[in-house]
MOPAC internal coordinates of N, CA, C and O (Angstrom, degrees):
PM7 1SCF
backbone

  N    0.0000 0     0.00 0     0.00 0    0    0    0
  C    1.4138 1     0.00 0     0.00 0    1    0    0
  C    1.5277 1   109.57 1     0.00 0    2    1    0
  O    1.2310 1   120.00 1   -41.03 1    3    2    1
  N    1.2342 1   117.61 1   138.97 1    3    2    1
  C    1.5367 1   120.05 1   176.85 1    5    3    2
  C    1.5821 1   112.03 1   -87.36 1    6    5    3
  O    1.2310 1   124.90 1    -5.08 1    7    6    5
  N    1.3005 1   108.19 1   174.92 1    7    6    5
  C    1.5502 1   117.50 1   177.96 1    9    7    6
  C    1.5031 1   111.93 1   -58.75 1   10    9    7
  O    1.2310 1   119.35 1   135.28 1   11   10    9
  N    1.3112 1   118.85 1   -44.72 1   11   10    9
  C    1.4262 1   121.02 1  -177.62 1   13   11   10
  C    1.5606 1   109.74 1   -66.24 1   14   13   11
  O    1.2310 1   119.85 1   140.47 1   15   14   13
  N    1.2303 1   117.90 1   -39.53 1   15   14   13
  C    1.4895 1   117.12 1   173.97 1   17   15   14
  C    1.4107 1   117.89 1   -58.11 1   18   17   15
  O    1.2310 1   121.56 1   133.36 1   19   18   17
  N    1.3804 1   114.62 1   -46.64 1   19   18   17
  C    1.4440 1   123.01 1   174.79 1   21   19   18
  C    1.5575 1   111.67 1   -55.67 1   22   21   19
  O    1.2310 1   123.68 1   134.46 1   23   22   21
  N    1.3570 1   110.56 1   -45.54 1   23   22   21
  C    1.4741 1   115.17 1  -177.01 1   25   23   22
  C    1.5599 1   110.54 1   -67.20 1   26   25   23
  O    1.2310 1   119.75 1   144.31 1   27   26   25
  N    1.3445 1   118.08 1   -35.69 1   27   26   25
  C    1.4304 1   117.76 1   173.78 1   29   27   26
  C    1.5420 1   112.64 1   -63.65 1   30   29   27
  O    1.2310 1   119.84 1   143.07 1   31   30   29
  N    1.3419 1   117.92 1   -36.93 1   31   30   29
  C    1.5015 1   123.18 1   176.32 1   33   31   30
  C    1.5246 1   107.82 1   -61.32 1   34   33   31
  O    1.2310 1   120.43 1   133.62 1   35   34   33
  N    1.2908 1   116.79 1   -46.38 1   35   34   33
  C    1.4187 1   120.99 1  -179.11 1   37   35   34
  C    1.5266 1   114.42 1   -61.34 1   38   37   35
  O    1.2310 1   122.45 1   138.82 1   39   38   37
  N    1.3516 1   112.91 1   -41.18 1   39   38   37
  C    1.4911 1   119.93 1   177.40 1   41   39   38
  C    1.5153 1   110.79 1   -64.21 1   42   41   39
  O    1.2310 1   119.99 1   143.20 1   43   42   41
  N    1.3055 1   117.63 1   -36.80 1   43   42   41
  C    1.5115 1   119.33 1  -178.27 1   45   43   42
  C    1.4643 1   107.17 1   -75.31 1   46   45   43
  O    1.2310 1   117.13 1   145.71 1   47   46   45
  N    1.3631 1   123.07 1   -34.29 1   47   46   45
  C    1.4485 1   120.90 1   176.60 1   49   47   46
  C    1.5342 1   111.98 1   -68.36 1   50   49   47
  O    1.2310 1   121.67 1   140.72 1   51   50   49
  N    1.3847 1   114.40 1   -39.28 1   51   50   49
  C    1.3900 1   118.45 1   177.09 1   53   51   50
  C    1.4716 1   113.36 1   -59.22 1   54   53   51
  O    1.2310 1   120.48 1   141.35 1   55   54   53
  N    1.3603 1   116.69 1   -38.65 1   55   54   53
  C    1.4914 1   120.46 1   175.38 1   57   55   54
  C    1.4834 1   111.58 1   -60.37 1   58   57   55
  O    1.2310 1   122.15 1   136.93 1   59   58   57
  N    1.3302 1   113.50 1   -43.07 1   59   58   57
  C    1.5678 1   118.12 1  -178.43 1   61   59   58
  C    1.5084 1   110.38 1   -63.73 1   62   61   59
  O    1.2310 1   122.24 1   138.86 1   63   62   61
  N    1.4256 1   113.31 1   -41.14 1   63   62   61
  C    1.5698 1   117.30 1   179.85 1   65   63   62
  C    1.4998 1   107.10 1   -59.58 1   66   65   63
  O    1.2310 1   119.63 1   130.91 1   67   66   65
  N    1.3779 1   118.31 1   -49.09 1   67   66   65
  C    1.5304 1   118.93 1  -178.93 1   69   67   66
  C    1.5458 1   110.06 1   -59.80 1   70   69   67
  O    1.2310 1   119.44 1   132.38 1   71   70   69
  N    1.3275 1   118.67 1   -47.62 1   71   70   69
  C    1.3903 1   121.89 1   177.29 1   73   71   70
  C    1.5595 1   116.42 1   -51.96 1   74   73   71
  O    1.2310 1   121.51 1   137.36 1   75   74   73
  N    1.3786 1   114.72 1   -42.64 1   75   74   73
  C    1.3855 1   121.57 1  -179.07 1   77   75   74
  C    1.5285 1   109.38 1   -73.72 1   78   77   75
  O    1.2310 1   118.83 1   142.31 1   79   78   77
  N    1.2940 1   119.83 1   -37.69 1   79   78   77
  C    1.5241 1   122.08 1   175.17 1   81   79   78
  C    1.5524 1   108.92 1   -62.96 1   82   81   79
  O    1.2310 1   120.85 1   135.45 1   83   82   81
  N    1.3464 1   115.98 1   -44.55 1   83   82   81
  C    1.4631 1   116.30 1   176.30 1   85   83   82
  C    1.5097 1   115.80 1   -59.91 1   86   85   83
  O    1.2310 1   121.54 1   143.73 1   87   86   85
  N    1.2784 1   114.65 1   -36.27 1   87   86   85
  C    1.5011 1   119.45 1   175.00 1   89   87   86
  C    1.5548 1   111.69 1   -66.11 1   90   89   87
  O    1.2310 1   121.46 1   132.81 1   91   90   89
  N    1.2882 1   114.82 1   -47.19 1   91   90   89
  C    1.4503 1   124.67 1   177.36 1   93   91   90
  C    1.5391 1   111.24 1   -50.87 1   94   93   91
  O    1.2310 1   121.84 1   130.94 1   95   94   93
  N    1.3055 1   114.09 1   -49.06 1   95   94   93
  C    1.5033 1   122.39 1  -173.99 1   97   95   94
  C    1.5197 1   110.18 1   -73.70 1   98   97   95
  O    1.2310 1   121.13 1   146.36 1   99   98   97
  N    1.3173 1   115.45 1   -33.64 1   99   98   97
  C    1.4340 1   118.23 1   177.69 1  101   99   98
  C    1.5687 1   110.79 1   -65.65 1  102  101   99
  O    1.2310 1   122.33 1   143.02 1  103  102  101
  N    1.2988 1   113.14 1   -36.98 1  103  102  101
  C    1.4726 1   120.65 1   177.35 1  105  103  102
  C    1.6076 1   108.39 1   -71.03 1  106  105  103
  O    1.2310 1   119.98 1   143.47 1  107  106  105
  N    1.3011 1   117.64 1   -36.53 1  107  106  105
  C    1.4131 1   118.09 1  -179.74 1  109  107  106
  C    1.5681 1   109.35 1   -64.95 1  110  109  107
  O    1.2310 1   121.55 1   145.04 1  111  110  109
  N    1.3710 1   114.64 1   -34.96 1  111  110  109
  C    1.5172 1   119.40 1   172.39 1  113  111  110
  C    1.4659 1   112.06 1   -59.68 1  114  113  111
  O    1.2310 1   122.06 1   139.24 1  115  114  113
  N    1.3674 1   113.67 1   -40.76 1  115  114  113
  C    1.5374 1   115.73 1   175.95 1  117  115  114
  C    1.5212 1   109.44 1   -63.30 1  118  117  115
  O    1.2310 1   119.13 1   131.77 1  119  118  117
  N    1.3083 1   119.26 1   -48.23 1  119  118  117
  C    1.4597 1   122.53 1   179.90 1  121  119  118
  C    1.5080 1   111.86 1   -56.72 1  122  121  119
  O    1.2310 1   119.87 1   137.28 1  123  122  121
  N    1.3026 1   117.86 1   -42.72 1  123  122  121
  C    1.4962 1   119.12 1   175.95 1  125  123  122
  C    1.4707 1   114.50 1   -56.81 1  126  125  123
  O    1.2310 1   120.12 1   137.89 1  127  126  125
  N    1.3503 1   117.38 1   -42.11 1  127  126  125
  C    1.3971 1   119.51 1   178.62 1  129  127  126
  C    1.5107 1   113.71 1   -65.48 1  130  129  127
  O    1.2310 1   120.59 1   145.49 1  131  130  129
  N    1.3341 1   116.48 1   -34.51 1  131  130  129
  C    1.5077 1   120.32 1   176.46 1  133  131  130
  C    1.4907 1   109.73 1   -70.07 1  134  133  131
  O    1.2310 1   120.05 1   139.76 1  135  134  133
  N    1.3389 1   117.50 1   -40.24 1  135  134  133
  C    1.4337 1   119.85 1   178.99 1  137  135  134
  C    1.5837 1   110.50 1   -66.31 1  138  137  135
  O    1.2310 1   121.53 1   141.24 1  139  138  137
  N    1.2894 1   114.67 1   -38.76 1  139  138  137
  C    1.4901 1   117.92 1   176.34 1  141  139  138
  C    1.5074 1   110.14 1   -60.87 1  142  141  139
  O    1.2310 1   117.98 1   133.14 1  143  142  141
  N    1.3253 1   121.44 1   -46.86 1  143  142  141
  C    1.3467 1   128.48 1  -179.70 1  145  143  142
  C    1.4195 1   115.15 1   -56.17 1  146  145  143
  O    1.2310 1   123.00 1   143.08 1  147  146  145
  N    1.4366 1   111.85 1   -36.92 1  147  146  145
  C    1.4591 1   120.57 1  -176.96 1  149  147  146
  C    1.4791 1   112.67 1   -99.10 1  150  149  147
  O    1.2310 1   119.46 1  -174.03 1  151  150  149
  N    1.3205 1   118.64 1     5.97 1  151  150  149
  C    1.4208 1   121.65 1   177.33 1  153  151  150
  C    1.5317 1   114.98 1    65.65 1  154  153  151
  O    1.2310 1   120.76 1  -153.03 1  155  154  153
  N    1.2674 1   116.16 1    26.97 1  155  154  153
  C    1.5307 1   124.31 1   173.46 1  157  155  154
  C    1.4791 1   113.07 1   -84.13 1  158  157  155
  O    1.2310 1   122.23 1   -28.46 1  159  158  157
  N    1.3717 1   113.34 1   151.54 1  159  158  157
  C    1.4636 1   123.53 1   174.76 1  161  159  158
  C    1.5555 1   109.76 1   -72.03 1  162  161  159
  O    1.2310 1   121.21 1   -28.15 1  163  162  161
  N    1.2866 1   115.28 1   151.85 1  163  162  161
  C    1.4167 1   119.91 1   177.19 1  165  163  162
  C    1.5204 1   112.12 1   -68.03 1  166  165  163
  O    1.2310 1   122.57 1   132.01 1  167  166  165
  N    1.3520 1   112.68 1   -47.99 1  167  166  165
  C    1.5036 1   122.24 1  -176.34 1  169  167  166
  C    1.5152 1   109.37 1   -75.74 1  170  169  167
  O    1.2310 1   120.64 1   -51.52 1  171  170  169
  N    1.2907 1   116.38 1   128.48 1  171  170  169
  C    1.5056 1   122.68 1   170.88 1  173  171  170
  C    1.4299 1   107.55 1  -134.50 1  174  173  171
  O    1.2310 1   119.97 1   -79.15 1  175  174  173
  N    1.3454 1   117.67 1   100.85 1  175  174  173
  C    1.4974 1   123.33 1  -176.70 1  177  175  174
  C    1.5360 1   110.52 1   -57.40 1  178  177  175
  O    1.2310 1   121.73 1   137.31 1  179  178  177
  N    1.3300 1   114.29 1   -42.69 1  179  178  177
  C    1.5174 1   118.17 1  -175.51 1  181  179  178
  C    1.5559 1   108.29 1   -62.33 1  182  181  179
  O    1.2310 1   120.90 1   137.63 1  183  182  181
  N    1.2393 1   115.88 1   -42.37 1  183  182  181
  C    1.5216 1   121.95 1  -175.43 1  185  183  182
  C    1.5343 1   107.13 1   -65.23 1  186  185  183
  O    1.2310 1   119.64 1   136.96 1  187  186  185
  N    1.3591 1   118.29 1   -43.04 1  187  186  185
  C    1.4203 1   124.08 1  -178.99 1  189  187  186
  C    1.4791 1   109.23 1   -62.14 1  190  189  187
  O    1.2310 1   119.00 1   140.02 1  191  190  189
  N    1.3393 1   119.50 1   -39.98 1  191  190  189
  C    1.3896 1   121.70 1  -179.90 1  193  191  190
  C    1.5080 1   113.27 1   -69.33 1  194  193  191
  O    1.2310 1   123.24 1   141.41 1  195  194  193
  N    1.3080 1   111.40 1   -38.59 1  195  194  193
  C    1.5557 1   115.19 1   171.51 1  197  195  194
  C    1.5152 1   112.20 1   -57.93 1  198  197  195
  O    1.2310 1   120.54 1   133.44 1  199  198  197
  N    1.3016 1   116.58 1   -46.56 1  199  198  197
  C    1.4899 1   120.37 1   176.10 1  201  199  198
  C    1.5321 1   112.77 1   -56.35 1  202  201  199
  O    1.2310 1   119.55 1   131.99 1  203  202  201
  N    1.3303 1   118.47 1   -48.01 1  203  202  201
  C    1.4274 1   124.64 1  -178.06 1  205  203  202
  C    1.5279 1   108.61 1   -62.19 1  206  205  203
  O    1.2310 1   120.85 1   133.53 1  207  206  205
  N    1.3181 1   115.99 1   -46.47 1  207  206  205
  C    1.4951 1   121.77 1  -177.24 1  209  207  206
  C    1.5273 1   110.58 1   -63.22 1  210  209  207
  O    1.2310 1   120.52 1   140.76 1  211  210  209
  N    1.3654 1   116.60 1   -39.24 1  211  210  209
  C    1.4400 1   119.32 1  -178.78 1  213  211  210
  C    1.5951 1   108.61 1   -67.05 1  214  213  211
  O    1.2310 1   120.55 1   142.19 1  215  214  213
  N    1.2848 1   116.56 1   -37.81 1  215  214  213
  C    1.4398 1   117.74 1  -178.83 1  217  215  214
  C    1.4924 1   111.21 1   -69.69 1  218  217  215
  O    1.2310 1   120.48 1   139.63 1  219  218  217
  N    1.3114 1   116.68 1   -40.37 1  219  218  217
  C    1.4214 1   122.03 1   175.44 1  221  219  218
  C    1.5464 1   112.48 1   -59.44 1  222  221  219
  O    1.2310 1   121.69 1   134.16 1  223  222  221
  N    1.2556 1   114.36 1   -45.84 1  223  222  221
  C    1.4753 1   118.48 1   179.38 1  225  223  222
  C    1.5034 1   113.17 1   -64.19 1  226  225  223
  O    1.2310 1   120.26 1   153.10 1  227  226  225
  N    1.3664 1   117.10 1   -26.90 1  227  226  225
  C    1.4543 1   119.58 1   177.84 1  229  227  226
  C    1.4976 1   115.27 1   -82.72 1  230  229  227
  O    1.2310 1   120.60 1   173.77 1  231  230  229
  N    1.3105 1   116.45 1    -6.23 1  231  230  229
  C    1.4350 1   122.75 1   178.78 1  233  231  230
  C    1.5894 1   112.22 1   -53.96 1  234  233  231
  O    1.2310 1   122.34 1   -40.41 1  235  234  233
  N    1.2324 1   113.13 1   139.59 1  235  234  233
  C    1.5700 1   117.98 1   171.07 1  237  235  234
  C    1.4302 1   108.02 1  -127.91 1  238  237  235
  O    1.2310 1   120.07 1   101.05 1  239  238  237
  N    1.3361 1   117.46 1   -78.95 1  239  238  237
  C    1.4206 1   122.81 1  -178.04 1  241  239  238
  C    1.4848 1   116.22 1  -106.12 1  242  241  239
  O    1.2310 1   118.56 1  -178.05 1  243  242  241
  N    1.3251 1   120.35 1     1.95 1  243  242  241
  C    1.3616 1   121.19 1  -175.83 1  245  243  242
  C    1.5850 1   107.90 1   -93.27 1  246  245  243
  O    1.2310 1   122.63 1   -28.42 1  247  246  245
  N    1.3294 1   112.57 1   151.58 1  247  246  245
  C    1.4234 1   123.80 1  -179.24 1  249  247  246
  C    1.5211 1   108.30 1   -65.60 1  250  249  247
  O    1.2310 1   117.08 1   -48.75 1  251  250  249
  N    1.3247 1   123.16 1   131.25 1  251  250  249
  C    1.4864 1   122.20 1   176.83 1  253  251  250
  C    1.4828 1   111.75 1   -63.09 1  254  253  251
  O    1.2310 1   116.95 1   141.14 1  255  254  253
  N    1.3337 1   123.41 1   -38.86 1  255  254  253
  C    1.4098 1   122.79 1  -177.23 1  257  255  254
  C    1.5401 1   108.90 1   -64.17 1  258  257  255
  O    1.2310 1   119.81 1   142.17 1  259  258  257
  N    1.3282 1   117.97 1   -37.83 1  259  258  257
  C    1.4603 1   122.54 1   178.66 1  261  259  258
  C    1.5653 1   107.70 1   -64.92 1  262  261  259
  O    1.2310 1   119.69 1   129.62 1  263  262  261
  N    1.2795 1   118.20 1   -50.38 1  263  262  261
  C    1.4404 1   123.30 1  -177.17 1  265  263  262
  C    1.5404 1   111.49 1   -61.77 1  266  265  263
  O    1.2310 1   119.87 1   141.02 1  267  266  265
  N    1.3545 1   117.85 1   -38.98 1  267  266  265
  C    1.4391 1   123.56 1   174.45 1  269  267  266
  C    1.5505 1   107.94 1   -60.89 1  270  269  267
  O    1.2310 1   119.85 1   138.71 1  271  270  269
  N    1.2382 1   117.88 1   -41.29 1  271  270  269
  C    1.4452 1   123.28 1   179.96 1  273  271  270
  C    1.5802 1   112.22 1   -60.76 1  274  273  271
  O    1.2310 1   122.37 1   136.60 1  275  274  273
  N    1.3104 1   113.08 1   -43.40 1  275  274  273
  C    1.4990 1   122.96 1  -178.18 1  277  275  274
  C    1.5032 1   106.78 1   -65.91 1  278  277  275
  O    1.2310 1   119.85 1   135.55 1  279  278  277
  N    1.3705 1   117.89 1   -44.45 1  279  278  277
  C    1.4273 1   122.50 1  -176.08 1  281  279  278
  C    1.5179 1   108.32 1   -68.67 1  282  281  279
  O    1.2310 1   119.14 1   141.38 1  283  282  281
  N    1.3403 1   119.24 1   -38.62 1  283  282  281
  C    1.4268 1   122.50 1   174.18 1  285  283  282
  C    1.4595 1   114.19 1   -55.97 1  286  285  283
  O    1.2310 1   119.53 1   134.08 1  287  286  285
  N    1.3689 1   118.51 1   -45.92 1  287  286  285
  C    1.4762 1   124.04 1   174.91 1  289  287  286
  C    1.4927 1   111.41 1   -62.16 1  290  289  287
  O    1.2310 1   119.07 1   133.11 1  291  290  289
  N    1.2308 1   119.38 1   -46.89 1  291  290  289
  C    1.5116 1   124.05 1  -179.15 1  293  291  290
  C    1.5194 1   109.06 1   -62.09 1  294  293  291
  O    1.2310 1   118.88 1   138.15 1  295  294  293
  N    1.3128 1   119.74 1   -41.85 1  295  294  293
  C    1.4660 1   121.34 1  -176.41 1  297  295  294
  C    1.5208 1   108.44 1   -73.51 1  298  297  295
  O    1.2310 1   119.45 1   137.88 1  299  298  297
  N    1.3077 1   118.66 1   -42.12 1  299  298  297
  C    1.4981 1   122.26 1   174.78 1  301  299  298
  C    1.4765 1   109.02 1   -55.60 1  302  301  299
  O    1.2310 1   118.16 1   129.30 1  303  302  301
  N    1.3229 1   121.11 1   -50.70 1  303  302  301
  C    1.4613 1   120.85 1  -178.04 1  305  303  302
  C    1.5138 1   109.98 1   -68.23 1  306  305  303
  O    1.2310 1   118.25 1   149.51 1  307  306  305
  N    1.2490 1   120.95 1   -30.49 1  307  306  305
  C    1.4561 1   124.03 1   177.85 1  309  307  306
  C    1.4983 1   109.27 1   -62.43 1  310  309  307
  O    1.2310 1   120.21 1   134.19 1  311  310  309
  N    1.3060 1   117.20 1   -45.81 1  311  310  309
  C    1.5198 1   123.89 1   177.85 1  313  311  310
  C    1.5688 1   109.24 1   -62.64 1  314  313  311
  O    1.2310 1   119.02 1   139.73 1  315  314  313
  N    1.3076 1   119.47 1   -40.27 1  315  314  313
  C    1.4222 1   127.89 1  -177.08 1  317  315  314
  C    1.5598 1   106.67 1   -66.46 1  318  317  315
  O    1.2310 1   120.18 1   135.12 1  319  318  317
  N    1.3392 1   117.25 1   -44.88 1  319  318  317
  C    1.4782 1   120.71 1  -179.91 1  321  319  318
  C    1.5572 1   111.27 1   -65.33 1  322  321  319
  O    1.2310 1   121.93 1   140.12 1  323  322  321
  N    1.3524 1   113.91 1   -39.88 1  323  322  321
  C    1.4405 1   119.72 1   177.23 1  325  323  322
  C    1.5680 1   111.25 1   -65.94 1  326  325  323
  O    1.2310 1   120.15 1   138.13 1  327  326  325
  N    1.2115 1   117.31 1   -41.87 1  327  326  325
  C    1.5047 1   121.13 1   175.81 1  329  327  326
  C    1.4814 1   111.31 1   -57.39 1  330  329  327
  O    1.2310 1   120.14 1   136.67 1  331  330  329
  N    1.3064 1   117.34 1   -43.33 1  331  330  329
  C    1.3976 1   125.44 1  -178.64 1  333  331  330
  C    1.5586 1   110.43 1   -65.47 1  334  333  331
  O    1.2310 1   119.83 1   142.69 1  335  334  333
  N    1.2497 1   117.93 1   -37.31 1  335  334  333
  C    1.5082 1   121.75 1   179.18 1  337  335  334
  C    1.4820 1   109.70 1   -77.10 1  338  337  335
  O    1.2310 1   119.20 1   134.73 1  339  338  337
  N    1.3690 1   119.14 1   -45.27 1  339  338  337
  C    1.3369 1   123.29 1  -174.20 1  341  339  338
  C    1.4866 1   111.98 1   -72.05 1  342  341  339
  O    1.2310 1   120.10 1   180.00 1  343  342  341

C-alpha cells in the first residue's frame, strides 16, 4: 500500500473518531438534562474513575500516559457541555 492509501485510511478513521465524539457529547447533553431534572451535581468523581479505569483496561498498544491525556480532555469537555446545558 502506498502513502496516499494510508492517508485515505487515516482520514476515514479521523472521520469516525469525530462522529463518535459528537455522539458521545450529544449523550452527555442528555445526561446533563437528566441530572438537572433530578437535582444532581455535574461532577461525579466515582463515575470519572470508572471511565478512566475502563479506558486503561482497554489499552493494548497505546501509551497509558497518552490515553490518560485523551480521557482528561474528554472528561473536561464533558463537564463543560454539562455546565452549558445545566
